[in-house]
C-alpha positions in Angstrom: -2.9 -9.7 8.1 -4.0 -6.1 6.2 -2.6 -4.0 8.2 1.2 -5.5 8.5 0.8 -5.6 5.0 0.7 -2.4 4.3 3.1 -1.2 6.7 5.7 -3.7 5.1 4.7 -1.5 1.4 4.6 1.0 2.6 8.2 0.9 4.2 9.4 -0.7 1.0 8.3 2.4 -0.9 9.7 4.8 1.4 13.1 3.2 1.4 13.4 1.5 -2.1 11.0 3.7 -3.9 11.4 7.1 -4.0 15.2 6.5 -3.7 15.1 4.5 -7.5 13.4 7.8 -8.6 10.2 8.5 -10.3 10.7 7.6 -13.6 12.0 4.3 -12.6 9.3 1.1 -12.6 10.7 0.0 -9.3 9.1 3.6 -7.9 5.6 2.8 -9.5 5.6 -1.2 -8.7 6.2 0.0 -4.8 3.7 2.9 -4.9 0.7 -0.1 -6.1 2.4 -2.5 -3.5 1.1 0.2 -1.4 -2.0 2.0 -2.7 -3.7 -1.8 -3.8 -3.7 -3.3 -0.1 -4.3 0.2 1.5 -7.6 0.4 -0.9 -8.8 -3.2 0.1 -8.5 -2.2 3.7 -10.3 0.5 3.7 -13.2 -1.0 1.7 -13.0 -3.7 4.0 -13.3 -1.5 6.7 -16.3 0.3 5.7 -18.4 -3.0 4.8 -17.8 -4.1 8.4 -18.6 -0.9 9.7 -21.6 -1.1 7.4 -23.2 -4.3 9.5 -22.6 -3.6 12.3 
């Protein structure tokens, strides 16, 4: 589920975020919409790797 979320958020950022411009709030919102689940995915991956 997290992988799908990350891919969808990256697609939105690349399609709509960059073309709206850095000064537009849509770019920042779509970037954070990608970075937050990415950071969460990395934390979960590291925790699962330590358990094994």
